[in-house]
C-alpha positions in Angstrom: 1.9 30.7 -10.8 -0.7 30.6 -8.0 -0.8 26.8 -8.1 3.0 26.6 -7.7 2.8 28.9 -4.7 0.2 26.7 -3.0 2.3 23.6 -3.8 5.4 25.2 -2.3 3.5 26.1 0.8 2.5 22.5 1.2 6.0 21.2 0.7 7.5 23.7 3.2 4.8 22.8 5.7 5.7 19.1 5.5 9.5 19.7 5.6 9.5 22.1 8.6 6.9 19.9 10.4 9.1 16.8 10.0 12.2 18.8 11.1 10.3 19.7 14.2 9.3 16.1 14.8 12.8 14.7 14.2 13.9 16.0 17.6 11.8 13.4 19.3 11.2 10.7 16.6 14.3 9.5 14.8 12.8 6.4 13.0 9.8 6.1 10.8 6.4 6.2 12.4 2.8 6.3 11.0 2.6 10.0 10.5 6.1 10.2 9.0 5.3 7.5 6.5 2.2 9.4 5.5 4.2 12.7 5.2 6.9 11.2 3.0 4.4 9.8 0.4 2.2 12.9 0.7 5.3 15.0 0.0 6.1 13.0 -3.2 2.6 12.9 -4.7 1.2 16.3 -3.8 4.4 18.4 -3.8 7.2 16.9 -5.9 5.0 15.5 -8.6 2.9 18.6 -9.1 6.0 20.8 -8.9 7.7 18.8 -11.7 4.5 18.9 -13.8 4.2 22.7 -13.4 7.9 23.5 -14.0 8.9 20.9 -16.6 5.9 18.8 -17.7 6.3 15.3 -19.0 8.6 14.3 -21.8 6.2 12.5 -24.1 8.6 10.4 -26.1 10.1 8.9 -22.9 6.8 7.6 -21.5 5.4 4.1 -22.1 2.0 3.7 -23.9 0.3 2.8 -20.6 1.0 6.4 -19.4 -0.6 8.2 -22.3 -3.9 8.5 -20.4 -2.2 11.4 -18.5 -2.8 13.7 -21.4 -6.5 13.1 -21.2 -6.5 15.1 -18.0 -6.9 18.8 -18.1 -3.9 19.3 -15.7 -2.7 22.5 -17.5 -5.9 24.3 -16.6 -4.8 26.9 -13.9 -8.2 26.7 -12.1 -8.4 23.0 -11.6 -4.8 22.5 -10.8 -5.0 25.4 -8.2 -8.1 23.8 -6.7 -6.4 20.4 -6.5 -3.4 21.9 -4.7 -5.6 23.8 -2.2 -7.5 20.6 -1.4 -4.1 18.9 -0.8 -3.2 21.5 1.8 -6.6 21.1 3.4 -6.2 17.3 3.4 -2.8 17.6 5.1 -4.0 19.9 7.8 -7.0 17.7 8.6 -4.8 14.6 8.8 -2.4 16.3 11.3 -5.3 17.6 13.4 -6.9 14.2 13.4 -3.6 12.5 14.3 -2.8 14.7 17.4 -6.4 14.6 18.6 -6.3 10.8 18.1 -3.1 10.5 20.2 -5.0 12.0 23.1 -8.2 10.1 22.6 -6.6 6.7 22.1 -3.9 7.0 24.8 -5.5 4.5 27.2 -6.8 1.9 24.8 -3.7 2.1 22.7 -1.4 1.7 25.7 -3.5 -1.2 26.9 -3.3 -3.1 23.6 0.4 -2.3 23.4 1.1 -3.7 26.8 -0.7 -7.0 25.9 1.1 -7.2 22.6 4.5 -6.9 24.2 3.6 -9.8 26.6 2.8 -12.3 23.7 5.3 -15.2 23.6 7.4 -16.3 20.7 5.5 -19.7 20.6 2.3 -17.8 20.0 3.8 -15.8 17.1 5.2 -19.0 15.7 1.7 -20.7 15.8 0.2 -17.7 14.1 2.8 -17.6 11.3 2.3 -21.4 10.6 -1.5 -21.1 10.4 -1.2 -18.0 8.1 1.5 -19.7 6.0 -0.8 -22.8 5.6 -3.8 -20.7 4.4 -1.6 -18.7 2.0 0.1 -21.8 0.5 -3.3 -23.5 0.1 -4.7 -20.4 -1.6 -1.7 -20.3 -4.0 -2.2 -23.9 -4.8 -5.8 -23.2 -5.7 -4.7 -20.4 -8.0 -2.2 -22.6 -9.8 -4.8 -25.4 -10.1 -7.3 -23.1 -11.7 -4.8 -21.8 -14.2 -4.1 -25.5 -15.2 -0.5 -24.5 -16.3 3.0 -25.2 -15.2 4.3 -22.9 -12.5 7.2 -21.8 -14.8 4.7 -20.6 -17.4 2.7 -18.7 -14.8 5.9 -16.9 -13.8 7.0 -16.3 -17.4 3.6 -14.7 -18.4 2.7 -13.1 -15.0 2.7 -9.6 -16.6 0.5 -10.6 -19.5 -2.0 -12.4 -17.2 -2.1 -9.3 -14.9 -2.9 -7.2 -18.0 -5.8 -9.5 -18.9 -4.1 -10.9 -22.0 -5.0 -14.5 -22.9 -2.0 -16.8 -22.9 -2.1 -20.1 -24.8 -2.2 -23.1 -22.5 -3.2 -21.1 -19.5 -6.8 -21.1 -18.3 -8.5 -17.9 -17.5 -9.4 -17.2 -13.8 -9.6 -14.3 -11.4 -6.8 -13.2 -9.2 -8.8 -13.8 -6.0 -6.9 -16.7 -4.7 -3.5 -15.3 -5.7 -4.3 -12.0 -3.9 -5.4 -13.9 -0.8 -2.2 -15.9 -0.9 -0.3 -12.7 -0.2 -0.9 -13.4 3.4 2.3 -15.5 3.3 4.2 -12.2 3.5 2.7 -11.7 6.9 4.1 -15.0 8.0 7.5 -14.0 6.6 7.5 -10.8 8.6 6.7 -12.7 11.8 9.5 -15.3 11.2 12.0 -12.5 10.4 11.2 -10.8 13.7 11.5 -14.1 15.6 14.9 -14.7 14.0 16.1 -11.3 15.2 15.0 -11.8 18.8 18.2 -11.6 20.9 16.6 -13.3 23.9 16.1 -16.5 22.0 18.7 -19.3 21.8 21.0 -19.6 18.7 19.2 -22.8 17.7 15.8 -21.3 17.8 16.9 -18.2 15.9 18.5 -20.4 13.3 15.3 -22.4 12.9 13.2 -19.2 12.7 15.6 -17.8 10.1 15.2 -21.0 8.1 11.4 -20.6 8.3 11.8 -17.0 7.2 13.9 -18.2 4.2 11.1 -20.6 3.2 8.3 -18.1 3.7 10.4 -15.4 2.0 10.9 -17.5 -1.1 7.1 -18.3 -1.2 6.4 -14.6 -0.7 8.6 -13.6 -3.6 6.9 -16.3 -5.8 3.5 -14.9 -5.0 4.6 -11.3 -5.6 6.2 -12.3 -9.0 3.0 -14.1 -10.0 1.0 -11.0 -9.0 3.3 -8.8 -11.1 2.7 -5.8 -9.0 5.5 -3.4 -8.2 4.1 -1.7 -5.1 3.5 -4.9 -3.1 7.1 -6.1 -4.1 8.6 -2.8 -3.0 6.6 -2.8 0.2 7.7 -6.3 1.0 11.4 -5.6 0.4 11.2 -2.4 2.4 9.7 -4.1 5.4 12.6 -6.6 5.4 15.2 -3.9 4.8 13.8 -1.5 7.4 13.4 -4.3 10.0 17.0 -5.3 9.5 18.0 -1.6 9.5 16.3 -1.1 12.9 18.5 -3.8 14.5 21.8 -2.3 13.2 23.9 -0.2 15.6 26.7 1.1 13.4 25.8 4.1 11.4 27.7 3.0 8.3 25.6 -0.1 8.0 22.4 1.9 8.4 23.5 4.2 5.6 24.3 1.3 3.4 20.9 -0.3 4.1 19.1 3.0 3.3 21.0 3.4 0.0 20.2 -0.2 -0.9 16.5 0.2 -0.1 16.3 3.4 -2.2 18.3 1.9 -5.1 16.1 -1.3 -5.2 12.9 0.7 -4.9 13.9 3.1 -7.7 15.0 0.2 -10.0 11.6 -1.6 -9.5 9.8 1.7 -10.2 11.7 2.4 -13.4 12.2 -1.2 -14.7 9.5 -3.2 -12.9 7.0 -3.2 -15.8 9.7 -4.5 -18.2 10.9 -7.2 -15.8 7.3 -8.4 -15.2 6.6 -8.4 -18.9 3.9 -5.7 -18.7 6.0 -3.4 -20.8 7.6 -5.2 -23.8 10.3 -2.7 -24.8 13.2 -2.2 -22.4 13.0 1.4 -21.0 15.8 3.6 -22.3 16.8 6.6 -20.3 19.1 8.8 -22.2 19.1 11.7 -19.8 18.1 12.7 -16.2 15.0 14.3 -17.7 13.9 10.9 -19.0 14.3 9.4 -15.6 12.5 12.2 -13.8 9.7 12.2 -16.4 9.1 8.5 -15.9 9.5 8.6 -12.2 7.0 11.4 -11.7 4.6 9.8 -14.3 4.4 6.9 -11.9 3.6 9.1 -9.0 1.4 11.7 -10.7 -1.8 9.6 -10.9 -3.0 10.7 -7.4 -2.8 14.4 -8.3 -4.1 13.9 -11.9 -7.0 11.7 -10.7 -7.9 14.4 -8.2 -8.0 17.0 -11.0 -10.1 14.6 -13.1 -12.6 14.0 -10.2 -12.8 17.8 -9.5 -13.6 18.5 -13.2 -16.2 15.7 -13.6 -18.0 15.1 -10.3 -21.0 15.5 -10.0 -21.3 16.6 -13.7 -20.6 13.3 -15.4 -21.2 11.0 -12.4 -22.9 11.5 -9.0 -21.4 11.6 -5.6 -20.9 8.2 -3.9 -21.9 9.3 -0.3 -19.4 6.8 1.3 -21.3 3.8 0.1 -18.0 2.3 -1.3 -16.8 1.6 2.2 -19.4 -0.9 3.3 -19.4 -2.3 -0.3 -15.6 -2.7 -0.1 -15.9 -4.7 3.1 -18.6 -7.0 1.6 -16.5 -7.6 -1.5 -13.9 -9.6 0.4 -16.1 -12.5 1.8 -18.5 -12.4 -1.1 -15.6 -12.4 -3.6 -14.1 -15.5 -2.0 -17.5 -17.3 -1.8 -18.3 -16.5 -5.4 -15.0 -18.0 -6.6 -15.3 -21.1 -4.3 -18.9 -21.8 -5.4 -18.2 -20.6 -9.0 -21.0 -18.1 -9.1 -21.2 -14.5 -10.3 -22.0 -11.7 -7.9 -22.5 -8.3 -9.6 -21.3 -5.2 -7.7 -21.6 -1.5 -8.7 -18.6 0.0 -10.4 -15.8 0.9 -8.0 -14.4 4.4 -7.6 -11.4 3.4 -9.7 -13.6 2.0 -12.5 -15.7 5.2 -12.5 -12.5 7.3 -12.6 -11.2 5.2 -15.5 -14.5 5.3 -17.3 -14.4 9.1 -17.2 -10.8 9.3 -18.5 -10.7 6.5 -21.0 -14.4 5.8 -21.8 -14.1 2.3 -20.5 -13.8 0.9 -17.0 -10.9 -1.4 -18.1 -7.5 -0.1 -17.4 -7.7 0.6 -13.7 -6.6 4.2 -13.1 -6.6 4.4 -9.3 -8.2 7.1 -7.1 -6.1 8.8 -4.4 -7.4 9.4 -0.9 -8.3 13.1 -1.6 -10.1 12.0 -4.8 -12.0 9.3 -2.8 -13.1 11.9 -0.3 -14.2 14.4 -2.9 -16.0 11.6 -4.9 -17.9 10.7 -1.7 -19.1 14.1 -0.6 -17.3 17.1 -2.1 -15.0 19.0 0.2 -16.8 17.7 3.3 -15.8 14.2 2.1 -12.2 15.3 1.9 -12.2 16.8 5.4 -14.0 13.8 6.9 -11.8 11.1 5.4 -8.5 12.8 6.0 -9.5 13.6 9.6 -10.5 9.9 10.1 -7.2 8.8 8.5 -5.3 11.0 11.0 -7.2 9.4 13.9 -6.6 5.9 12.5 -2.8 6.6 12.2 -2.8 7.8 15.8 -4.6 4.7 17.0 -2.0 2.4 15.3 0.8 4.6 16.6 -0.4 4.1 20.1 -0.8 0.4 19.6 2.7 0.0 18.2 4.5 2.7 20.3 7.8 1.8 22.0 7.9 -1.8 20.7 11.1 -3.7 21.5 10.0 -7.0 20.1 11.4 -7.4 16.6 8.2 -9.2 15.5 6.1 -6.1 16.5 8.7 -3.8 14.9 8.4 -5.7 11.6 4.6 -5.7 11.7 4.6 -2.0 12.6 6.7 -1.2 9.5 4.3 -3.4 7.4 1.3 -1.4 8.7 3.1 1.9 8.2 3.8 1.1 4.5 0.2 -0.1 4.0 -1.3 3.1 5.3 1.2 5.4 3.6 1.1 3.7 0.2 -2.0 1.6 -0.3 -4.4 3.8 1.6 -3.1 7.1 0.3 -2.4 6.1 -3.3 -5.1 3.5 -3.8 -8.0 4.8 -1.7 -10.7 3.0 -3.5 -12.1 0.7 -0.7 -12.6 -2.1 -3.1 -8.8 -2.0 -3.8 -7.3 -1.0 -0.4 -9.3 -3.5 1.6 -8.8 -6.4 -0.7 -5.1 -5.7 -1.5 -4.7 -5.2 2.3 -6.0 -8.7 3.1 -2.4 -9.8 3.6 -2.5 -7.8 6.9 -6.2 -7.7 7.6 -6.8 -11.5 7.5 -3.8 -12.5 9.7 -4.9 -9.8 12.2 -8.4 -11.4 12.4 -6.7 -14.8 12.9 -4.5 -13.2 15.6 -7.6 -11.9 17.5 -9.4 -15.3 17.2 -6.3 -17.2 18.5 -5.8 -14.7 21.3 -9.4 -15.1 22.5 -9.3 -18.9 22.2 -6.0 -19.2 24.1 -7.2 -16.8 26.8 -10.8 -18.2 26.9 -10.5 -19.4 30.5 -9.1 -16.0 31.6 -12.1 -14.1 30.2 -14.9 -16.7 30.9 -17.1 -16.4 34.0 
């Protein structure tokens, strides 16, 4: 009962806060993206669990780990809900403080971004597309199998199941090849630029089509629903932002929600991760499966509260520098074919506690990552820093009129609101965010090289 009251307080706080913000901000921004996902995973999912609980016979075997969590214990569920309220408050405080602190630097970067020419964006997209295509080729080469087979068995390969005629290899090069999606976002933005000639826009759209097909190929090979949903949402929301008639905007929103819900409910079956086709005989079946997909942040938080530091010690934020090191060292180890041993990640530790093995990959949410790092201080610190980071990016991408920047802004919003909040293990969020992080590094290098004379003495 007390847990439900705390959860309802959080839900009402988010709803009224967004109603207040809607007067000035009509489209999605970094804080609104965070609030939407936070509302789902820390209000809707816990509310459903408390009021209805899961329908066991409607869940796939991969979700049975849920019942290893002591989520029916009133004390731990209450504590998890209180921490979610604290986390939300810290994020909002950090965000509005960050808006003030980063006003000058954010506006300065924003001004320079808006002055970048289409030719520069085109050059960046070609370079990124080349690296992504090359990385995809390396992955296919290491698998030593026809592309059709890799598509057909992508779900099995993702699950770590051996497939006859397909060589075993890591997903390092495939994950890195996700950078082609960045190229796709840029080319989509270029094709929507009303100030370009029809011929240029047609060629840009053709480039978007090619990079889009390549992006979908990589996403299918990766067999991950979240990346696929995020990619489609970036495309849909970018197109949505260019529409003027309300009816078309509504249709795009309905289409986006429909596609996202279909991928959530049927994605594992389509990718071959779940063998039996899901059968939903009632609304309760649909809700049970939907909230089972979004319950892991709340349930992982309860698991961490119960077992840290009893079964495993605090991490003291060491996962963040290790997460950064994993990216270059991971690529080097695969290129040179050598093994580099790292400590267990946050997700592996979480999975080990729940299942008794680190295999299975039960993610850690951002609140859990904070508590795992340094108890309640870790939660306050990480959520405050997240709010500051959201504010910095909001300043950088504020009032963008260029469709390229609008597309990239949406991509970064979805990265922060989904990957960072849901999969807060640095080893996951930094590596799976390489599709935005690496092109950003290339962008900075190109910008400095092309403006070298301007900054040289």
